[in-house]
N, C-alpha and C positions, 0 to 999 in steps of 0.2 A: 483216340490215339494217345499213347502214354508218353508224357513228357519226361525229361531226365534232368536232374539237378545234382549238385555236389555238396557234400558235408565235409568241412575241414576242421579238424581240431587244432590246427596250427601245431602239428606234431614236431617235436624236437627229437631228431635222430641222435644216436650216440656219436659224440665227437663234434656235433654242431652246436652253435650258439643260438640263443633266442633271436638275435638280430638276423642270423642267416635263415632261421625258420620263418620269420616274418617276410623276408625278401622272397623266399620260396613260395609263400602263400600268395603274394602279389603276382608272381610269375605264373603260378598255377591258375589263378583266377583269370588272367589274360588268356591263357591257353584254353581253359574251359569255355570262355566267352567265344573264342574263335571256333570251337567245336559245336556250338549250338546249345550248350547247357542253359537251362532256363534260370536257375538260381545258384547262388554260391552262399552257403550258410556257414556261420561260425558258431561253435557250441561253447557255452560257459562252463568251465571247470576250474577248480581251485586246488592248490596244494599238491599238484601232480607234476612230477619232474619231466614227463614227456609231453606235456600239453601247455601251450603258451597263449591260449585264447581267453584267459581270465578277464582281461579288460575288454569285454566283448564289443561294446559299442565303439571303442577306439579302433579295434582291429577292423570292424565293419567299415569305418571311415577310410582306413588305409586301403582296403580292397576296392571300395567304390571309387576312390581317387585313381586307382591304378587301371580301372576298366572304363568302358564307355556306355554300355547299355544293359549288360546282364543284371538281373535283380540280385541284390545283396542283402543278407539279413542274419537274424539270430536263429539258430536251431539247437537250443534256444537260450533265451534269458530265463534263469531260474528265479521266477518272480518273488517267491518268499524271501529271497536274499535282499530284496530292494523295496523301497517305498515306491508305489505306483507313480507318484508325481515325478520322482527322479527319472524313471524310465520314460515317462511321457516327454520330459524335457530333453533327454538324450536322443530319443528317436525322432522327436519333433525337429531337433537340430539336424539330424542326419537327413530327414525328409526335405528340409529347406535347402541343404547343400546338394542333395542328389534327388531331385523331384521324380516321383513315380518309379523309384528303383528300390525302395527300402521295405523289407518284410520284418515282421516281429513274431517269432515263434515263442510261446510261453510254456514253461514246464514248472512243476511244483516240487521236484526233487532238489536237494541242496547242491548237487554238483560237487560234493566234497564229502569228507568224513565229519564226524561230530566235532572233533577238535577244531578243524578248519571252520566249520559252521559257526562255532562260538567266536572265533577270531573275526569273522565277518559281522559280528554283533547280531547274529540271527537268533531270534527266539523261536524255538521249534514249536510251532502251533499245532496242537492236536485237533483243533476245530475243523471239521470237514468242510465247513463253509468259508474258511479263510481264503483259500486260493480262488474260488469262484468270486468272492467279494472283491478281491484285488483285481481280478480280470475286468470285472464290470466297472470298478473305479477307474481303471486305466482307459477303458472305452469311453467313459464319461469325459475324461480330460481331452481325448482326441476329438470327441463330438462337440466339445465346448457347449454342453447343454445346461451348465449351471447347477447340476445336481450336487456337486461336492462343495459348492460355495467358494471354490478356488479356481482360478484360471491358470492353466499351464502356459507359460510363455518362455520359450517356444513349446509347441505341442498342440495348442488349441487349433482345431480345424485341420490338422495335418492328416494327409492321406497315407496312413500306415496300416496295411492289411495285417490283422492279427490272426495267428494260427494257434491252435491248441496242440501241444505235443504230449505224448503219453506212451506208456507201455502196459497199461492196465485198462480195465473197463471204466474207471473213473473219468479219465480224460475223454473217452469216447462219448460218455453220457453228457459231459459238460459241453463238448464241441457241438453235439447234436442239439442240446437245449438252447445254446446261444446262436446257432446257425453260423458256425465258423468252420473253416477248413481244418482238417485233422491230419496230423502226421504221427504215424506209429513207429516206435523205435525198434523195429524188428531186426535191425542190423546187430543188436547186442542183447535184446530181451524179447525173444520171439514167442513166448509161451501163449499169450492171450491174443495174438494177432487176429485170427479168424473170428473169434467171438467179438472182439472190439469193433472190427469193421462191420460186422453184422448189426450190432447195436447202433453204431453211428448212422448207418444208412437207414435203418428202420425208423429211428426216432428223430431224424433230422427235421428241424423247423426252419424254414427260410427266414432270412434276415436282410437288413439293408445292405450288408456286405456280400451275402452269398445266397443265390436263389436255389441251389441244389447241392447235394453233398459233394465234397471234393476230398479225395483220399490220397495222401502221400504215404509211401511205405519205404522204410529204410532197408537197404540191400547192399551187402559187401560185394565188391567186384575187384578182383586182382587178375588182370589179363596180361598175357605176353604172347610171343610168337608161337610158343609151344606149351603143352600142358606141363612138361617138366620144368620149364623156366618159370612158369607162374607158380607152381608149387614151391619152388625155392624162394621166390619173392614173398610168398604168403607166410613163410616161416617167421618173418619178423613180426607180423601181426600176431601170430600164434604165440610166440614167446612173450609178447607184451600182455596179451590177455591172460595167460597163465600166471604171469607175475602179478598182475592186478588182482586176480581172483584169489590168489594165495597171500594177499596182504603185503606184497613187495613191489609196488609200482616202480617203473623204471622208464628211462628214455627208450625210444624205439631202437631195438638192437639190429645189427646187420643180419642178413640171412644166414641160416645154418643148414647145410645139406642133410637130408634125412632126419630133420628134427622130430617130425611126428612119429617116425618109427621108433625113436628112442624114448619117447614119453612113457611114463608109467600109466597105470589105469586111471589115477585121479586126474592127471593132466589131460589125458585123452577124453575123459568124460566131460571135463570143462569145455574143451574146444568143440566136441560134438554137439553140446547143448547151445553154447553161445553163438556159434557160427552156422546155425541151421539155415539161415537166410543169406546164402553166399553163393558166388560163382567164382571159381578159381580155375584157370586153364587158358588154353589157346582160344582163338576166335570162335571155332565151331562149338566147343564145349560151353563157353560163356554164353553164346547165343542161345543154346538149348536151355540152359539154366535160367537165364533172364526170362525167356518166353514162358517157361513153366511157372515162374513166380508171378508174372503178370496175369497168366491165365488163372492162377489160384486166387489172387487178390482182386483182380480187376481194378488195380490201382490207376488213378488218373495220372500219377506222377511217381517216379522212383527217385528217392534221395540216395545217391550212390556214396558209399563210404569206401575209401581205398587207401589203406595204410601200407605204404611201400617205403623202404628205407632209402633207396636211391631216388633222387628227385627226377632225373631223366627217365628212369624206368616207370615212375609214377605217371609222368606225363604221357608216356607211350601207352600205359594201361588205359588212361582216359581216352586216348585217340581210338583205340580198339573198341572201347565201350561205346563211344559216340557213333562210330561207324555201324555198330550192331543196332543201336537204337534208331538210327536213321533208316536202316534197311527194314526194320520192323514197321516204321511209320509208312514207308513206301509200299510195303506189302499190304498194310491195312487200308 
C-alpha cells in the first residue's frame, strides 16, 4: 500500500510576508497530520523570493512543535552546503526535542545559483566522491562509532533516518550501495525516473537502517471540486515554474484564467516537460492520474507537492488528495 507525504517549500505568495508563510506552514502541517499524511518535509533553497525554507532545521523545529505525531524532516538538506558535523548537531538536537519523528533527506545540489552558493561559503567540489564521503561521515556521527575521531554532541546515538534524494542515476546508485531509502524528485525533474528506480531496486544492499528497498516519488497534485477550478489554481504554479526556468524567479502569483492557452511555445514546452508527473483536476481525474503514477513506479510512498496561491484552497486540495489515497489503500 502506498503511503502519502507532503513536501513544503514554505512558499511565499505575492502580497504575503515570510511570517505569514511560516504561520501557514504550521497550519498546513497540522491539517496534513489530521488527514493521515506520513511525513511533512521542508526543502532547502536559498536566494529565491518565493521560498522561505532556507533555514531548514529551524523550520523543521517550528513544524514539529506545531504538530503531535507526523514525521517531520528535510526534503532535503543540500549537504555540500554544510559541514556534516553541523548537520549532525542540528538534527541530533531536533531528534532530542522530538524523538522518533525526525527524518533527514540529503541532496547534493546547491539549492541555489552559483552566486548564492559562493555567499554560502560553498566550494563547488568536482570530486564525485565528495557527497558520498559526507553522507558516510554524517552516518558515523549518528552511529557514534568513533571513525571520525570526533563525537557529535548532540547527535551521537541519535535515531535520525537518512534518505538519499536525487533526480539522476547517481543518487539511485548511492542509495542502493548504502542501503538507504531513496526519494526521486520527479515532481520537477522527471527524466530519469524509471531508470533510477530500476537501478536502485536492482542494486540495493540491505543495511542496518533498511532491509529492503524503499522508494518515494515526488508527484504534483492540485485538486479541487472540478477540473476547471483545479486548472485555474494550477496556473499559479505554472507561472512560477516559467519564471524560474527563464531566470526570473518570483513569489507565487495569483491564478490567471486561461494562462496556459496564452503561453507561447517556449513556455508551453517548459511546463509540458517539468510537470509530467502531475495530477490537476477534480477528484475523479486526480484519482486516475495518481493510480496511473503508482502503477508505473510501484512507489512505496508518494511525496506530494502542491503549490496553490490561496491557503484555504491548498488545504482543500490536500483533503481531496488524502481521501483519494485512503480509498486506494482500502481498495488494496
